[in-house]
PyMOL Python script that loads the backbone (N, CA, C, O; Angstrom):
from pymol import cmd

cmd.read_pdbstr("""\
ATOM      1  N   UNK A   1     -47.464 -12.362 -26.029  1.00  0.00           N
ATOM      2  CA  UNK A   1     -46.593 -11.806 -25.019  1.00  0.00           C
ATOM      3  C   UNK A   1     -45.840 -12.910 -24.280  1.00  0.00           C
ATOM      4  O   UNK A   1     -44.681 -12.725 -23.908  1.00  0.00           O
ATOM      5  N   UNK A   2     -46.477 -14.035 -24.069  1.00  0.00           N
ATOM      6  CA  UNK A   2     -45.841 -15.148 -23.374  1.00  0.00           C
ATOM      7  C   UNK A   2     -44.594 -15.615 -24.117  1.00  0.00           C
ATOM      8  O   UNK A   2     -43.552 -15.865 -23.510  1.00  0.00           O
ATOM      9  N   UNK A   3     -44.714 -15.728 -25.431  1.00  0.00           N
ATOM     10  CA  UNK A   3     -43.566 -16.144 -26.238  1.00  0.00           C
ATOM     11  C   UNK A   3     -42.418 -15.150 -26.101  1.00  0.00           C
ATOM     12  O   UNK A   3     -41.254 -15.547 -26.048  1.00  0.00           O
ATOM     13  N   UNK A   4     -42.738 -13.875 -26.044  1.00  0.00           N
ATOM     14  CA  UNK A   4     -41.726 -12.841 -25.904  1.00  0.00           C
ATOM     15  C   UNK A   4     -41.052 -12.909 -24.536  1.00  0.00           C
ATOM     16  O   UNK A   4     -39.829 -12.803 -24.444  1.00  0.00           O
ATOM     17  N   UNK A   5     -41.827 -13.082 -23.485  1.00  0.00           N
ATOM     18  CA  UNK A   5     -41.261 -13.160 -22.133  1.00  0.00           C
ATOM     19  C   UNK A   5     -40.309 -14.336 -21.981  1.00  0.00           C
ATOM     20  O   UNK A   5     -39.284 -14.237 -21.307  1.00  0.00           O
ATOM     21  N   UNK A   6     -40.659 -15.449 -22.616  1.00  0.00           N
ATOM     22  CA  UNK A   6     -39.843 -16.650 -22.487  1.00  0.00           C
ATOM     23  C   UNK A   6     -38.820 -16.798 -23.613  1.00  0.00           C
ATOM     24  O   UNK A   6     -38.051 -17.759 -23.637  1.00  0.00           O
ATOM     25  N   UNK A   7     -38.815 -15.847 -24.538  1.00  0.00           N
ATOM     26  CA  UNK A   7     -37.908 -15.909 -25.696  1.00  0.00           C
ATOM     27  C   UNK A   7     -37.985 -17.272 -26.368  1.00  0.00           C
ATOM     28  O   UNK A   7     -36.973 -17.926 -26.618  1.00  0.00           O
ATOM     29  N   UNK A   8     -39.218 -17.680 -26.651  1.00  0.00           N
ATOM     30  CA  UNK A   8     -39.428 -18.987 -27.266  1.00  0.00           C
ATOM     31  C   UNK A   8     -40.584 -18.910 -28.257  1.00  0.00           C
ATOM     32  O   UNK A   8     -41.553 -18.177 -28.056  1.00  0.00           O
ATOM     33  N   UNK A   9     -40.457 -19.676 -29.320  1.00  0.00           N
ATOM     34  CA  UNK A   9     -41.531 -19.734 -30.302  1.00  0.00           C
ATOM     35  C   UNK A   9     -42.599 -20.739 -29.896  1.00  0.00           C
ATOM     36  O   UNK A   9     -43.778 -20.561 -30.201  1.00  0.00           O
ATOM     37  N   UNK A  10     -42.180 -21.791 -29.209  1.00  0.00           N
ATOM     38  CA  UNK A  10     -43.115 -22.842 -28.820  1.00  0.00           C
ATOM     39  C   UNK A  10     -43.256 -22.863 -27.303  1.00  0.00           C
ATOM     40  O   UNK A  10     -42.272 -22.945 -26.567  1.00  0.00           O
ATOM     41  N   UNK A  11     -44.486 -22.787 -26.865  1.00  0.00           N
ATOM     42  CA  UNK A  11     -44.812 -22.825 -25.443  1.00  0.00           C
ATOM     43  C   UNK A  11     -45.707 -24.042 -25.221  1.00  0.00           C
ATOM     44  O   UNK A  11     -46.651 -24.253 -25.982  1.00  0.00           O
ATOM     45  N   UNK A  12     -45.425 -24.851 -24.186  1.00  0.00           N
ATOM     46  CA  UNK A  12     -46.300 -26.000 -23.933  1.00  0.00           C
ATOM     47  C   UNK A  12     -47.764 -25.550 -23.809  1.00  0.00           C
ATOM     48  O   UNK A  12     -48.066 -24.578 -23.117  1.00  0.00           O
ATOM     49  N   UNK A  13     -48.652 -26.261 -24.479  1.00  0.00           N
ATOM     50  CA  UNK A  13     -50.055 -25.838 -24.523  1.00  0.00           C
ATOM     51  C   UNK A  13     -50.700 -25.799 -23.142  1.00  0.00           C
ATOM     52  O   UNK A  13     -51.529 -24.927 -22.882  1.00  0.00           O
ATOM     53  N   UNK A  14     -50.338 -26.727 -22.247  1.00  0.00           N
ATOM     54  CA  UNK A  14     -50.914 -26.703 -20.903  1.00  0.00           C
ATOM     55  C   UNK A  14     -50.466 -25.465 -20.141  1.00  0.00           C
ATOM     56  O   UNK A  14     -51.250 -24.877 -19.395  1.00  0.00           O
ATOM     57  N   UNK A  15     -49.220 -25.070 -20.322  1.00  0.00           N
ATOM     58  CA  UNK A  15     -48.709 -23.859 -19.683  1.00  0.00           C
ATOM     59  C   UNK A  15     -49.413 -22.630 -20.244  1.00  0.00           C
ATOM     60  O   UNK A  15     -49.814 -21.741 -19.493  1.00  0.00           O
ATOM     61  N   UNK A  16     -49.559 -22.583 -21.549  1.00  0.00           N
ATOM     62  CA  UNK A  16     -50.206 -21.442 -22.194  1.00  0.00           C
ATOM     63  C   UNK A  16     -51.644 -21.265 -21.693  1.00  0.00           C
ATOM     64  O   UNK A  16     -52.065 -20.151 -21.381  1.00  0.00           O
ATOM     65  N   UNK A  17     -52.388 -22.363 -21.617  1.00  0.00           N
ATOM     66  CA  UNK A  17     -53.773 -22.295 -21.124  1.00  0.00           C
ATOM     67  C   UNK A  17     -53.821 -21.835 -19.673  1.00  0.00           C
ATOM     68  O   UNK A  17     -54.634 -20.982 -19.316  1.00  0.00           O
ATOM     69  N   UNK A  18     -52.957 -22.396 -18.840  1.00  0.00           N
ATOM     70  CA  UNK A  18     -52.938 -22.043 -17.418  1.00  0.00           C
ATOM     71  C   UNK A  18     -52.612 -20.564 -17.233  1.00  0.00           C
ATOM     72  O   UNK A  18     -53.308 -19.861 -16.500  1.00  0.00           O
ATOM     73  N   UNK A  19     -51.568 -20.097 -17.887  1.00  0.00           N
ATOM     74  CA  UNK A  19     -51.124 -18.712 -17.739  1.00  0.00           C
ATOM     75  C   UNK A  19     -52.173 -17.733 -18.266  1.00  0.00           C
ATOM     76  O   UNK A  19     -52.449 -16.714 -17.632  1.00  0.00           O
ATOM     77  N   UNK A  20     -52.744 -18.035 -19.398  1.00  0.00           N
ATOM     78  CA  UNK A  20     -53.759 -17.143 -19.962  1.00  0.00           C
ATOM     79  C   UNK A  20     -54.988 -17.068 -19.060  1.00  0.00           C
ATOM     80  O   UNK A  20     -55.579 -15.999 -18.904  1.00  0.00           O
ATOM     81  N   UNK A  21     -55.368 -18.172 -18.478  1.00  0.00           N
ATOM     82  CA  UNK A  21     -56.528 -18.182 -17.579  1.00  0.00           C
ATOM     83  C   UNK A  21     -56.240 -17.383 -16.309  1.00  0.00           C
ATOM     84  O   UNK A  21     -57.104 -16.652 -15.825  1.00  0.00           O
ATOM     85  N   UNK A  22     -55.032 -17.520 -15.771  1.00  0.00           N
ATOM     86  CA  UNK A  22     -54.676 -16.816 -14.534  1.00  0.00           C
ATOM     87  C   UNK A  22     -54.488 -15.325 -14.773  1.00  0.00           C
ATOM     88  O   UNK A  22     -54.950 -14.515 -13.970  1.00  0.00           O
ATOM     89  N   UNK A  23     -53.827 -14.949 -15.848  1.00  0.00           N
ATOM     90  CA  UNK A  23     -53.484 -13.539 -16.078  1.00  0.00           C
ATOM     91  C   UNK A  23     -54.688 -12.719 -16.530  1.00  0.00           C
ATOM     92  O   UNK A  23     -54.729 -11.508 -16.310  1.00  0.00           O
ATOM     93  N   UNK A  24     -55.650 -13.356 -17.147  1.00  0.00           N
ATOM     94  CA  UNK A  24     -56.859 -12.669 -17.614  1.00  0.00           C
ATOM     95  C   UNK A  24     -56.552 -11.385 -18.388  1.00  0.00           C
ATOM     96  O   UNK A  24     -57.260 -10.388 -18.251  1.00  0.00           O
ATOM     97  N   UNK A  25     -55.494 -11.415 -19.199  1.00  0.00           N
ATOM     98  CA  UNK A  25     -55.161 -10.273 -20.038  1.00  0.00           C
ATOM     99  C   UNK A  25     -54.329  -9.189 -19.377  1.00  0.00           C
ATOM    100  O   UNK A  25     -54.030  -8.178 -20.012  1.00  0.00           O
ATOM    101  N   UNK A  26     -53.946  -9.371 -18.116  1.00  0.00           N
ATOM    102  CA  UNK A  26     -53.150  -8.378 -17.403  1.00  0.00           C
ATOM    103  C   UNK A  26     -51.660  -8.650 -17.649  1.00  0.00           C
ATOM    104  O   UNK A  26     -51.124  -9.620 -17.113  1.00  0.00           O
ATOM    105  N   UNK A  27     -50.982  -7.816 -18.448  1.00  0.00           N
ATOM    106  CA  UNK A  27     -49.589  -8.089 -18.802  1.00  0.00           C
ATOM    107  C   UNK A  27     -48.636  -8.045 -17.608  1.00  0.00           C
ATOM    108  O   UNK A  27     -47.664  -8.801 -17.581  1.00  0.00           O
ATOM    109  N   UNK A  28     -48.886  -7.189 -16.629  1.00  0.00           N
ATOM    110  CA  UNK A  28     -48.008  -7.133 -15.455  1.00  0.00           C
ATOM    111  C   UNK A  28     -48.143  -8.414 -14.634  1.00  0.00           C
ATOM    112  O   UNK A  28     -47.147  -8.972 -14.176  1.00  0.00           O
ATOM    113  N   UNK A  29     -49.379  -8.874 -14.450  1.00  0.00           N
ATOM    114  CA  UNK A  29     -49.598 -10.126 -13.723  1.00  0.00           C
ATOM    115  C   UNK A  29     -48.937 -11.279 -14.476  1.00  0.00           C
ATOM    116  O   UNK A  29     -48.305 -12.138 -13.861  1.00  0.00           O
ATOM    117  N   UNK A  30     -49.080 -11.303 -15.795  1.00  0.00           N
ATOM    118  CA  UNK A  30     -48.478 -12.349 -16.614  1.00  0.00           C
ATOM    119  C   UNK A  30     -46.966 -12.408 -16.406  1.00  0.00           C
ATOM    120  O   UNK A  30     -46.399 -13.485 -16.217  1.00  0.00           O
ATOM    121  N   UNK A  31     -46.322 -11.248 -16.442  1.00  0.00           N
ATOM    122  CA  UNK A  31     -44.870 -11.206 -16.253  1.00  0.00           C
ATOM    123  C   UNK A  31     -44.473 -11.696 -14.865  1.00  0.00           C
ATOM    124  O   UNK A  31     -43.530 -12.476 -14.727  1.00  0.00           O
ATOM    125  N   UNK A  32     -45.178 -11.250 -13.850  1.00  0.00           N
ATOM    126  CA  UNK A  32     -44.858 -11.676 -12.482  1.00  0.00           C
ATOM    127  C   UNK A  32     -45.147 -13.164 -12.290  1.00  0.00           C
ATOM    128  O   UNK A  32     -44.419 -13.848 -11.570  1.00  0.00           O
ATOM    129  N   UNK A  33     -46.192 -13.662 -12.921  1.00  0.00           N
ATOM    130  CA  UNK A  33     -46.517 -15.083 -12.843  1.00  0.00           C
ATOM    131  C   UNK A  33     -45.398 -15.921 -13.457  1.00  0.00           C
ATOM    132  O   UNK A  33     -44.959 -16.906 -12.862  1.00  0.00           O
ATOM    133  N   UNK A  34     -44.943 -15.536 -14.634  1.00  0.00           N
ATOM    134  CA  UNK A  34     -43.849 -16.264 -15.291  1.00  0.00           C
ATOM    135  C   UNK A  34     -42.584 -16.219 -14.432  1.00  0.00           C
ATOM    136  O   UNK A  34     -41.931 -17.246 -14.243  1.00  0.00           O
ATOM    137  N   UNK A  35     -42.237 -15.053 -13.916  1.00  0.00           N
ATOM    138  CA  UNK A  35     -41.061 -14.940 -13.049  1.00  0.00           C
ATOM    139  C   UNK A  35     -41.192 -15.833 -11.824  1.00  0.00           C
ATOM    140  O   UNK A  35     -40.230 -16.483 -11.416  1.00  0.00           O
ATOM    141  N   UNK A  36     -42.367 -15.862 -11.249  1.00  0.00           N
ATOM    142  CA  UNK A  36     -42.612 -16.688 -10.075  1.00  0.00           C
ATOM    143  C   UNK A  36     -42.466 -18.176 -10.398  1.00  0.00           C
ATOM    144  O   UNK A  36     -41.864 -18.926  -9.629  1.00  0.00           O
ATOM    145  N   UNK A  37     -43.015 -18.596 -11.526  1.00  0.00           N
ATOM    146  CA  UNK A  37     -42.907 -20.002 -11.926  1.00  0.00           C
ATOM    147  C   UNK A  37     -41.456 -20.408 -12.187  1.00  0.00           C
ATOM    148  O   UNK A  37     -41.048 -21.519 -11.849  1.00  0.00           O
ATOM    149  N   UNK A  38     -40.688 -19.514 -12.781  1.00  0.00           N
ATOM    150  CA  UNK A  38     -39.274 -19.805 -13.043  1.00  0.00           C
ATOM    151  C   UNK A  38     -38.487 -19.859 -11.730  1.00  0.00           C
ATOM    152  O   UNK A  38     -37.700 -20.780 -11.516  1.00  0.00           O
ATOM    153  N   UNK A  39     -38.698 -18.879 -10.856  1.00  0.00           N
ATOM    154  CA  UNK A  39     -37.964 -18.835  -9.594  1.00  0.00           C
ATOM    155  C   UNK A  39     -38.287 -20.021  -8.681  1.00  0.00           C
ATOM    156  O   UNK A  39     -37.431 -20.474  -7.920  1.00  0.00           O
ATOM    157  N   UNK A  40     -39.505 -20.514  -8.759  1.00  0.00           N
ATOM    158  CA  UNK A  40     -39.893 -21.659  -7.932  1.00  0.00           C
ATOM    159  C   UNK A  40     -39.545 -22.988  -8.602  1.00  0.00           C
ATOM    160  O   UNK A  40     -39.821 -24.058  -8.060  1.00  0.00           O
ATOM    161  N   UNK A  41     -38.935 -22.904  -9.787  1.00  0.00           N
ATOM    162  CA  UNK A  41     -38.514 -24.050 -10.584  1.00  0.00           C
ATOM    163  C   UNK A  41     -39.677 -24.930 -11.035  1.00  0.00           C
ATOM    164  O   UNK A  41     -39.495 -26.115 -11.315  1.00  0.00           O
ATOM    165  N   UNK A  42     -40.859 -24.350 -11.103  1.00  0.00           N
ATOM    166  CA  UNK A  42     -42.006 -25.051 -11.670  1.00  0.00           C
ATOM    167  C   UNK A  42     -41.924 -25.013 -13.197  1.00  0.00           C
ATOM    168  O   UNK A  42     -42.455 -25.885 -13.884  1.00  0.00           O
ATOM    169  N   UNK A  43     -41.252 -23.991 -13.708  1.00  0.00           N
ATOM    170  CA  UNK A  43     -41.039 -23.821 -15.137  1.00  0.00           C
ATOM    171  C   UNK A  43     -39.530 -23.757 -15.371  1.00  0.00           C
ATOM    172  O   UNK A  43     -38.849 -22.879 -14.842  1.00  0.00           O
ATOM    173  N   UNK A  44     -39.018 -24.691 -16.165  1.00  0.00           N
ATOM    174  CA  UNK A  44     -37.570 -24.761 -16.393  1.00  0.00           C
ATOM    175  C   UNK A  44     -37.262 -24.836 -17.885  1.00  0.00           C
ATOM    176  O   UNK A  44     -38.064 -25.310 -18.690  1.00  0.00           O
ATOM    177  N   UNK A  45     -36.082 -24.353 -18.216  1.00  0.00           N
ATOM    178  CA  UNK A  45     -35.607 -24.423 -19.601  1.00  0.00           C
ATOM    179  C   UNK A  45     -34.824 -25.716 -19.755  1.00  0.00           C
ATOM    180  O   UNK A  45     -33.937 -26.020 -18.958  1.00  0.00           O
ATOM    181  N   UNK A  46     -35.162 -26.470 -20.792  1.00  0.00           N
ATOM    182  CA  UNK A  46     -34.530 -27.766 -21.023  1.00  0.00           C
ATOM    183  C   UNK A  46     -34.199 -27.888 -22.501  1.00  0.00           C
ATOM    184  O   UNK A  46     -35.097 -27.973 -23.340  1.00  0.00           O
ATOM    185  N   UNK A  47     -32.903 -27.897 -22.821  1.00  0.00           N
ATOM    186  CA  UNK A  47     -32.453 -28.001 -24.216  1.00  0.00           C
ATOM    187  C   UNK A  47     -33.089 -26.952 -25.115  1.00  0.00           C
ATOM    188  O   UNK A  47     -33.511 -27.248 -26.232  1.00  0.00           O
ATOM    189  N   UNK A  48     -33.154 -25.728 -24.617  1.00  0.00           N
ATOM    190  CA  UNK A  48     -33.642 -24.618 -25.428  1.00  0.00           C
ATOM    191  C   UNK A  48     -35.146 -24.425 -25.442  1.00  0.00           C
ATOM    192  O   UNK A  48     -35.640 -23.480 -26.058  1.00  0.00           O
ATOM    193  N   UNK A  49     -35.885 -25.303 -24.774  1.00  0.00           N
ATOM    194  CA  UNK A  49     -37.338 -25.124 -24.719  1.00  0.00           C
ATOM    195  C   UNK A  49     -37.799 -25.171 -23.259  1.00  0.00           C
ATOM    196  O   UNK A  49     -37.095 -25.673 -22.383  1.00  0.00           O
ATOM    197  N   UNK A  50     -38.971 -24.646 -23.028  1.00  0.00           N
ATOM    198  CA  UNK A  50     -39.510 -24.575 -21.673  1.00  0.00           C
ATOM    199  C   UNK A  50     -40.394 -25.771 -21.391  1.00  0.00           C
ATOM    200  O   UNK A  50     -41.112 -26.250 -22.269  1.00  0.00           O
ATOM    201  N   UNK A  51     -40.336 -26.255 -20.148  1.00  0.00           N
ATOM    202  CA  UNK A  51     -41.233 -27.337 -19.754  1.00  0.00           C
ATOM    203  C   UNK A  51     -41.680 -27.113 -18.317  1.00  0.00           C
ATOM    204  O   UNK A  51     -40.983 -26.493 -17.514  1.00  0.00           O
ATOM    205  N   UNK A  52     -42.846 -27.631 -18.024  1.00  0.00           N
ATOM    206  CA  UNK A  52     -43.378 -27.572 -16.667  1.00  0.00           C
ATOM    207  C   UNK A  52     -42.755 -28.722 -15.903  1.00  0.00           C
ATOM    208  O   UNK A  52     -42.979 -29.888 -16.229  1.00  0.00           O
ATOM    209  N   UNK A  53     -41.965 -28.389 -14.874  1.00  0.00           N
ATOM    210  CA  UNK A  53     -41.218 -29.395 -14.126  1.00  0.00           C
ATOM    211  C   UNK A  53     -41.950 -29.873 -12.876  1.00  0.00           C
ATOM    212  O   UNK A  53     -41.662 -30.951 -12.356  1.00  0.00           O
ATOM    213  N   UNK A  54     -42.890 -29.075 -12.400  1.00  0.00           N
ATOM    214  CA  UNK A  54     -43.654 -29.423 -11.204  1.00  0.00           C
ATOM    215  C   UNK A  54     -45.124 -29.188 -11.490  1.00  0.00           C
ATOM    216  O   UNK A  54     -45.480 -28.347 -12.316  1.00  0.00           O
ATOM    217  N   UNK A  55     -45.958 -29.921 -10.817  1.00  0.00           N
ATOM    218  CA  UNK A  55     -47.388 -29.681 -10.945  1.00  0.00           C
ATOM    219  C   UNK A  55     -47.708 -28.310 -10.367  1.00  0.00           C
ATOM    220  O   UNK A  55     -47.295 -27.982  -9.255  1.00  0.00           O
ATOM    221  N   UNK A  56     -48.429 -27.533 -11.113  1.00  0.00           N
ATOM    222  CA  UNK A  56     -48.806 -26.187 -10.674  1.00  0.00           C
ATOM    223  C   UNK A  56     -50.270 -26.237 -10.263  1.00  0.00           C
ATOM    224  O   UNK A  56     -51.163 -26.372 -11.099  1.00  0.00           O
ATOM    225  N   UNK A  57     -50.495 -26.127  -8.969  1.00  0.00           N
ATOM    226  CA  UNK A  57     -51.866 -26.146  -8.462  1.00  0.00           C
ATOM    227  C   UNK A  57     -52.380 -24.718  -8.343  1.00  0.00           C
ATOM    228  O   UNK A  57     -51.608 -23.783  -8.135  1.00  0.00           O
ATOM    229  N   UNK A  58     -53.675 -24.565  -8.476  1.00  0.00           N
ATOM    230  CA  UNK A  58     -54.298 -23.246  -8.328  1.00  0.00           C
ATOM    231  C   UNK A  58     -53.914 -22.627  -6.980  1.00  0.00           C
ATOM    232  O   UNK A  58     -53.698 -21.418  -6.892  1.00  0.00           O
ATOM    233  N   UNK A  59     -53.829 -23.440  -5.947  1.00  0.00           N
ATOM    234  CA  UNK A  59     -53.532 -22.932  -4.612  1.00  0.00           C
ATOM    235  C   UNK A  59     -52.092 -22.435  -4.480  1.00  0.00           C
ATOM    236  O   UNK A  59     -51.778 -21.685  -3.555  1.00  0.00           O
ATOM    237  N   UNK A  60     -51.221 -22.846  -5.396  1.00  0.00           N
ATOM    238  CA  UNK A  60     -49.815 -22.427  -5.343  1.00  0.00           C
ATOM    239  C   UNK A  60     -49.602 -21.027  -5.891  1.00  0.00           C
ATOM    240  O   UNK A  60     -48.570 -20.410  -5.627  1.00  0.00           O
ATOM    241  N   UNK A  61     -50.551 -20.522  -6.642  1.00  0.00           N
ATOM    242  CA  UNK A  61     -50.395 -19.251  -7.337  1.00  0.00           C
ATOM    243  C   UNK A  61     -51.388 -18.237  -6.778  1.00  0.00           C
ATOM    244  O   UNK A  61     -52.597 -18.467  -6.778  1.00  0.00           O
ATOM    245  N   UNK A  62     -50.864 -17.130  -6.311  1.00  0.00           N
ATOM    246  CA  UNK A  62     -51.731 -16.076  -5.791  1.00  0.00           C
ATOM    247  C   UNK A  62     -52.549 -15.467  -6.922  1.00  0.00           C
ATOM    248  O   UNK A  62     -52.043 -15.295  -8.030  1.00  0.00           O
ATOM    249  N   UNK A  63     -53.802 -15.141  -6.651  1.00  0.00           N
ATOM    250  CA  UNK A  63     -54.620 -14.518  -7.686  1.00  0.00           C
ATOM    251  C   UNK A  63     -54.362 -13.009  -7.824  1.00  0.00           C
ATOM    252  O   UNK A  63     -54.954 -12.355  -8.682  1.00  0.00           O
ATOM    253  N   UNK A  64     -53.480 -12.461  -6.981  1.00  0.00           N
ATOM    254  CA  UNK A  64     -53.214 -11.018  -7.031  1.00  0.00           C
ATOM    255  C   UNK A  64     -51.757 -10.741  -7.337  1.00  0.00           C
ATOM    256  O   UNK A  64     -50.884 -11.563  -7.059  1.00  0.00           O
ATOM    257  N   UNK A  65     -51.503  -9.578  -7.910  1.00  0.00           N
ATOM    258  CA  UNK A  65     -50.121  -9.163  -8.172  1.00  0.00           C
ATOM    259  C   UNK A  65     -49.369  -9.022  -6.856  1.00  0.00           C
ATOM    260  O   UNK A  65     -48.219  -9.449  -6.743  1.00  0.00           O
ATOM    261  N   UNK A  66     -50.012  -8.428  -5.868  1.00  0.00           N
ATOM    262  CA  UNK A  66     -49.385  -8.264  -4.550  1.00  0.00           C
ATOM    263  C   UNK A  66     -48.938  -9.614  -3.996  1.00  0.00           C
ATOM    264  O   UNK A  66     -47.831  -9.738  -3.471  1.00  0.00           O
ATOM    265  N   UNK A  67     -49.790 -10.613  -4.111  1.00  0.00           N
ATOM    266  CA  UNK A  67     -49.455 -11.945  -3.623  1.00  0.00           C
ATOM    267  C   UNK A  67     -48.294 -12.571  -4.372  1.00  0.00           C
ATOM    268  O   UNK A  67     -47.432 -13.206  -3.765  1.00  0.00           O
ATOM    269  N   UNK A  68     -48.263 -12.396  -5.694  1.00  0.00           N
ATOM    270  CA  UNK A  68     -47.151 -12.925  -6.486  1.00  0.00           C
ATOM    271  C   UNK A  68     -45.827 -12.286  -6.082  1.00  0.00           C
ATOM    272  O   UNK A  68     -44.822 -12.975  -5.905  1.00  0.00           O
ATOM    273  N   UNK A  69     -45.837 -10.976  -5.940  1.00  0.00           N
ATOM    274  CA  UNK A  69     -44.604 -10.271  -5.581  1.00  0.00           C
ATOM    275  C   UNK A  69     -44.183 -10.627  -4.157  1.00  0.00           C
ATOM    276  O   UNK A  69     -42.994 -10.807  -3.894  1.00  0.00           O
ATOM    277  N   UNK A  70     -45.128 -10.730  -3.251  1.00  0.00           N
ATOM    278  CA  UNK A  70     -44.812 -11.128  -1.873  1.00  0.00           C
ATOM    279  C   UNK A  70     -44.178 -12.515  -1.848  1.00  0.00           C
ATOM    280  O   UNK A  70     -43.226 -12.758  -1.106  1.00  0.00           O
ATOM    281  N   UNK A  71     -44.711 -13.419  -2.660  1.00  0.00           N
ATOM    282  CA  UNK A  71     -44.138 -14.761  -2.747  1.00  0.00           C
ATOM    283  C   UNK A  71     -42.714 -14.745  -3.276  1.00  0.00           C
ATOM    284  O   UNK A  71     -41.856 -15.485  -2.797  1.00  0.00           O
ATOM    285  N   UNK A  72     -42.470 -13.898  -4.263  1.00  0.00           N
ATOM    286  CA  UNK A  72     -41.114 -13.780  -4.797  1.00  0.00           C
ATOM    287  C   UNK A  72     -40.174 -13.218  -3.745  1.00  0.00           C
ATOM    288  O   UNK A  72     -39.038 -13.676  -3.624  1.00  0.00           O
ATOM    289  N   UNK A  73     -40.632 -12.225  -2.978  1.00  0.00           N
ATOM    290  CA  UNK A  73     -39.799 -11.645  -1.919  1.00  0.00           C
ATOM    291  C   UNK A  73     -39.517 -12.671  -0.834  1.00  0.00           C
ATOM    292  O   UNK A  73     -38.424 -12.698  -0.269  1.00  0.00           O
ATOM    293  N   UNK A  74     -40.493 -13.510  -0.543  1.00  0.00           N
ATOM    294  CA  UNK A  74     -40.302 -14.549   0.474  1.00  0.00           C
ATOM    295  C   UNK A  74     -39.237 -15.556   0.068  1.00  0.00           C
ATOM    296  O   UNK A  74     -38.612 -16.173   0.931  1.00  0.00           O
ATOM    297  N   UNK A  75     -39.020 -15.733  -1.234  1.00  0.00           N
ATOM    298  CA  UNK A  75     -38.004 -16.683  -1.695  1.00  0.00           C
ATOM    299  C   UNK A  75     -36.594 -16.104  -1.689  1.00  0.00           C
ATOM    300  O   UNK A  75     -35.626 -16.836  -1.897  1.00  0.00           O
ATOM    301  N   UNK A  76     -36.469 -14.811  -1.455  1.00  0.00           N
ATOM    302  CA  UNK A  76     -35.131 -14.206  -1.384  1.00  0.00           C
ATOM    303  C   UNK A  76     -34.401 -14.719  -0.152  1.00  0.00           C
ATOM    304  O   UNK A  76     -35.015 -15.122   0.836  1.00  0.00           O
ATOM    305  N   UNK A  77     -33.086 -14.693  -0.233  1.00  0.00           N
ATOM    306  CA  UNK A  77     -32.290 -15.172   0.891  1.00  0.00           C
ATOM    307  C   UNK A  77     -31.292 -14.105   1.329  1.00  0.00           C
ATOM    308  O   UNK A  77     -30.989 -13.173   0.585  1.00  0.00           O
ATOM    309  N   UNK A  78     -30.799 -14.259   2.526  1.00  0.00           N
ATOM    310  CA  UNK A  78     -29.716 -13.429   3.035  1.00  0.00           C
ATOM    311  C   UNK A  78     -30.059 -11.961   3.172  1.00  0.00           C
ATOM    312  O   UNK A  78     -31.154 -11.594   3.598  1.00  0.00           O
ATOM    313  N   UNK A  79     -29.099 -11.128   2.801  1.00  0.00           N
ATOM    314  CA  UNK A  79     -29.225  -9.681   2.978  1.00  0.00           C
ATOM    315  C   UNK A  79     -30.382  -9.087   2.187  1.00  0.00           C
ATOM    316  O   UNK A  79     -31.039  -8.154   2.648  1.00  0.00           O
ATOM    317  N   UNK A  80     -30.631  -9.626   0.993  1.00  0.00           N
ATOM    318  CA  UNK A  80     -31.741  -9.124   0.187  1.00  0.00           C
ATOM    319  C   UNK A  80     -33.058  -9.322   0.931  1.00  0.00           C
ATOM    320  O   UNK A  80     -33.905  -8.429   0.950  1.00  0.00           O
ATOM    321  N   UNK A  81     -33.224 -10.464   1.528  1.00  0.00           N
ATOM    322  CA  UNK A  81     -34.448 -10.769   2.255  1.00  0.00           C
ATOM    323  C   UNK A  81     -34.653  -9.807   3.424  1.00  0.00           C
ATOM    324  O   UNK A  81     -35.749  -9.283   3.622  1.00  0.00           O
ATOM    325  N   UNK A  82     -33.596  -9.580   4.189  1.00  0.00           N
ATOM    326  CA  UNK A  82     -33.675  -8.674   5.337  1.00  0.00           C
ATOM    327  C   UNK A  82     -34.053  -7.272   4.868  1.00  0.00           C
ATOM    328  O   UNK A  82     -34.908  -6.626   5.474  1.00  0.00           O
ATOM    329  N   UNK A  83     -33.427  -6.801   3.802  1.00  0.00           N
ATOM    330  CA  UNK A  83     -33.704  -5.462   3.284  1.00  0.00           C
ATOM    331  C   UNK A  83     -35.176  -5.295   2.913  1.00  0.00           C
ATOM    332  O   UNK A  83     -35.821  -4.332   3.326  1.00  0.00           O
ATOM    333  N   UNK A  84     -35.702  -6.238   2.131  1.00  0.00           N
ATOM    334  CA  UNK A  84     -37.081  -6.092   1.669  1.00  0.00           C
ATOM    335  C   UNK A  84     -38.104  -6.322   2.779  1.00  0.00           C
ATOM    336  O   UNK A  84     -39.184  -5.733   2.754  1.00  0.00           O
ATOM    337  N   UNK A  85     -37.776  -7.164   3.742  1.00  0.00           N
ATOM    338  CA  UNK A  85     -38.701  -7.368   4.859  1.00  0.00           C
ATOM    339  C   UNK A  85     -38.832  -6.102   5.691  1.00  0.00           C
ATOM    340  O   UNK A  85     -39.898  -5.839   6.248  1.00  0.00           O
ATOM    341  N   UNK A  86     -37.782  -5.325   5.783  1.00  0.00           N
ATOM    342  CA  UNK A  86     -37.844  -4.067   6.530  1.00  0.00           C
ATOM    343  C   UNK A  86     -38.704  -3.032   5.822  1.00  0.00           C
ATOM    344  O   UNK A  86     -39.261  -2.146   6.470  1.00  0.00           O
ATOM    345  N   UNK A  87     -38.819  -3.129   4.518  1.00  0.00           N
ATOM    346  CA  UNK A  87     -39.633  -2.199   3.749  1.00  0.00           C
ATOM    347  C   UNK A  87     -41.127  -2.457   3.889  1.00  0.00           C
ATOM    348  O   UNK A  87     -41.941  -1.559   3.672  1.00  0.00           O
ATOM    349  N   UNK A  88     -41.483  -3.669   4.247  1.00  0.00           N
ATOM    350  CA  UNK A  88     -42.909  -4.029   4.325  1.00  0.00           C
ATOM    351  C   UNK A  88     -43.596  -3.328   5.432  1.00  0.00           C
ATOM    352  O   UNK A  88     -44.795  -3.520   5.634  1.00  0.00           O
TER     353      UNK A  88
END
""", "prot")
cmd.dss("prot")
cmd.show_as("cartoon", "prot")
cmd.util.cbc("prot")
cmd.orient("prot")
């Protein structure tokens, strides 16, 4: 599933191990984790392949789906941020 989400045949082995350990087989968590890593620029595309651009610490990643989504909402800016904060 990771290869499909990233549209890549080759995934860095350290990233694959980290993501598989965190997601524990939960496909929704896996998708949100990947989105979070991309949005925070910890995971970047470089010449057609993905690489880990920043050290990813356990403390940087929420262990819950709610936490991952909240973190993504916190990174929104402007009108989008105001809209979603009012929904909370």
